[in-house]
N, C-alpha and C positions, 0 to 999 in steps of 0.2 A: 418347443420349450428350450431355452438356453441352458447350457451346462451349468449346474449350480455348484460345482466343486470349487473349493477355495482357489482364488486367483493367485498366481505366482507373483513374487515381487517384480517390479518393472525391470527390464533388462539394462537400462541405462540410468546413471545417476540423475536424480531430479531434485529440484528445490520446490517446496510447497509453501506458499505464503497463505496464512490462514487467519481468520477472525470470526467473531460472532456477536450477536446481541445477547441480552440476558436470557431470552427464550431458547437460543441455540447453543449457549455456552456449554452446558453439560455434554451435549452430543459432540460439539467441537473438541472438547477436552478428551473425550474417549477416542476420537479419530486421530488426534495428535499423538496420543500414547501409542496407538496402533502404528502410525507412520514411523515413529521413532523406533519401534520394535523391529521394523523391516531392515534397518541397519544401513541402507544405501540411499536414504532420502534426507536431505537437509531441510529442516522445518523451521520456518520463521513465524512464530505465533504473535500476532499483533494484539491479542487479548480481546477485550469486550468493550463495545461502545454501542451507540444507536445503530440500527440495521443499515441505515443509509450511509452513515459516516464510515463504519468499518468496511462495508462492501466497496465503497468508493475508494478507500485507501488500498484495499487488496487489488481492486481493478487497476488503479493507477500504477501500482508497482509491477503488476504482471505486464501491463502495457509498455512500461519503460524498460523491461528486462530484455536483454539480447545476449546472444552467444551461448556458451555451455557452462553449467548444465541447463537443461530445459527448465523453465520456470512455469509453474502452474499455480492456480489458486484454489482454496477451499473455504467456503463461507457457509454460515448457518444462521438461521433465524427461526421464528415460530413455524412458518410455512415453507420457507425456502424460496418463496417468490420475491419478497422485497429485496433481499440481498442480491438476487440474480439481476433484478432491474437496475440497481445502481452500480454493480460491477460492470455491467454491459455498456456503461456510458463512456468507456475509454476505448480508443482505437486498438484493434487487434485482440480484444477480449471477447471470448465466445463462452459466456456463462450459461449453464443449463441446470434447471432444477430437476433432480432425479429422485424419484420416490421408490424405485425398484432397480434391480440389476439390468432389466431390459431397457429401462430409460437410459441407463449409463452406457450400454452398448450402442443404442441408437444415437445418443449425443456425441459419442466419440466417432462412430462410423460415418455419420452423415454430416455432422456440424464441426468436427474436429475441435470439440469443446476443450478449452484450456482452463476453465474455472468451474468447479463443481459446487452446486448449491444444494443444501440438504435441509430437511425439516426437523427441527428439534421437538416438535409436538407430535407428529404422526409417525416418525421413524425411530424404532428402538436401536440401541447401539449395535447389536448383532447384525441387524439388517443393513445399517449404515456402513458397517465395515465391509460387508459383501458388495454393496454399491460402490464404495470407494475403491476396493481392489479391482472390481470389474472396470471401472472408469480408468484406473491407472494402466491397466494391461491391455485394453482394447485399442488396436491401431486404427487409424483413419482408413475408411473404406472396407472395414472388416464385414463379413456376413453378419446381419443383425436381424432382430425380430421384425423390423419394419419391412424386410424383404424375405420373410419366412426363413431366415438364416441361410439363404442361398447367396452365392457370389453375385455381385452386381454385374449387370450387362455392360458391354463395352460403351454403350451410349451413356449410361448412368455414370460409369467410372469417369468418362470424359467430362461430364457435367460437374462431378464432385471435384475433379482436379482443377477445373476452371473456376469453381467457387472460391478456392483459396486465393486466387488472384483478384477476383472481382469484389469479394466481400469487404476487404480492407479499404478499397477505394471509396466506399460509400461515405464513411466518416471523413476520409482525407479530402474528398471532393468538397464537403461542406466547409472544411477549414480553409481550403484554397479559395472558395467563393467569398468567404469573409475577408480574406486578405486582399482580394481583388477590389473589394468595395472601398479600399483605402480609408479605413476607419481612422479617426484621430488617434495618434499614438499616445500611450500613457506618458504623462509629463514626468512622473518619477523615474520611469525606465529611461527616458531620454536624458534626464539629469544624471543618472548613474553612469550611462555610457559616455557622457561628455567629461567626466572627471576621473582622474587617476586616484585610486584608493591607496592609502598608506598602510603597511603591515601593522598589526597590533602585536607588538613584541611580547607582551605578557601572556598572550593566548595564541598558541600555534594554530596556523590555518586561517586566522582572521585578518581582515583589513577594513579600514574605516576612513571616511572623508567627512569632516565637518562642513556643512553647506550653509549654516546660518548660526549666529550667536545670539543667545538670550532673547526669546526662548531658543534653545539650541536644537538643531536638527542635523541628522547625519545619514549618509548611505553606508551600510555595513555589509560585508560579504564574509562568508565562511566556506571553506572547502568541505566536501563530503567526508564524513567521518570525524570532523572536528568536535571537540567537547569544550564547553565553558564550565569550569568547576563552579560549585555553589558559591554565590556571591550576592552582594546587595549594593544599592546606591542610596544616596541621601535624597534622591529625587524619584518621583514616579515617572514612568515613561510609557508613551504610546508607541506601538510597533505595528507596521504593516508589511507583510511578506510580499515581495515582488516576484520572486521565482524560487523554486526549490522546495524543500520540506525540512522541518525541524520539530523536535519535541521539547517542550518546556515543562520542567517540574517546579512548581511553586511549593517549596518545602515548608514555608510558613503556613500556607493555607492547606497543605496536604492535597494538592490538586495537580493534575497533569493535563497538558494541552498539545494536541498534534496540529501543527499549522502548515498549510500549503499556500501557494500563490493566491493572493486576494484575502487571506485571513488577517484579522486584527486582534491584538491583545494589549490590555493595559496592565501593567505591574506596578502596584503602589510602592511608595518610598519605604525602604527598609525591608521589604519582602525578600527573603532569601530564595534564589532560584538557580537551577542547574539546566543546561541546554545541551542537546545532542543534535547534530546536523546529519541527515541521511543523504542529502544531495548537495551539490554546489548551490548555495543559497544566498540571495540578496534580500535585504529588507531596509525599509525607511524607519527611522526612530526619532522621536521628538521628546524633549524634556525641558524643564525649567532650570536655569542656572548653569553652572560649570560642570564639566564632565568629571565624575569620580567613580571609583570601583573599589570595593573591599571584599577580599576573598574570605570565604568561610570554610574552605577545605582545599586540600592539595589535589593536583590533577590525578594522581594515582588513586586517591580515595573516590573521586568522582567516577573514574572509569570502572572501578571495582563495583560501585553501587549500581551503575548502569548495566554492567554485565550480569550481576546477580538478579536484577529485576527482569532482564531478558530471559534468563533461565526459568524464572517463575512464571513468565507470561505477562506481557504488559496489560494493564487495565487503563484504557483510554477514556479521557473525558474531553468532550468536544464542546 
């Protein structure tokens, strides 16, 4: 039986990206509070959405993370299974559903799990905290219940070391195979690459190039971290994200949308909306008539509103 004493805080700084669906939200909130109490872990809480949307967003961000501090993920739904499935759709993500501390030790020791999935229905907060602490502090190749808590043999250690090299190649090989098929390139992406975008002077970090007049269409880019203060237009506009990620707050409709490459959004004329860019982002936008923009708040107010909501935990609508 594994030592059930409380786990010590992780020895190195960590960043944990977390999210849940409605069934997992109470447990996720309890675990976020525990993580913050440890004092040396940066927690980014993406809030609540459908289990597949929130898990995919956590998985995507863990996959894209590099450097220091180490970035891991924490996801919760009713069973812990659904969020694990969709977090695992991204290269370099090794999500494991853990219903006991023994599961957590095995997942870290054998699989080098970097995303923990927990069950909001079957796991009470006290047990989940023990699972989380165990998962945080168990190193790769540690003695684990799967091996009767004994050290691994040299043969198995060699296999585990080699697995860290071979496992990421599985998804990468699929991506390479698709590239080798020489699929028809995206026309919008080719259009963006062939045109120089002009800076949007009134919004720092933005650039735009009009590609057609009446109906008007444009390629727009924003740098990671950029913010569009609340504003509106006299026209409705269709938007298609080509790369990157952004969050749109439609303040008129009191709705929020997290958009990544391939996502579409229509914003009606007059609707006041605010935007935050998490990565370098490019999108195609189309509207009727001439371009206009009317600001409804100052940049400082927009950034303050976004920071406040981040502290409260985002509630995502997809």
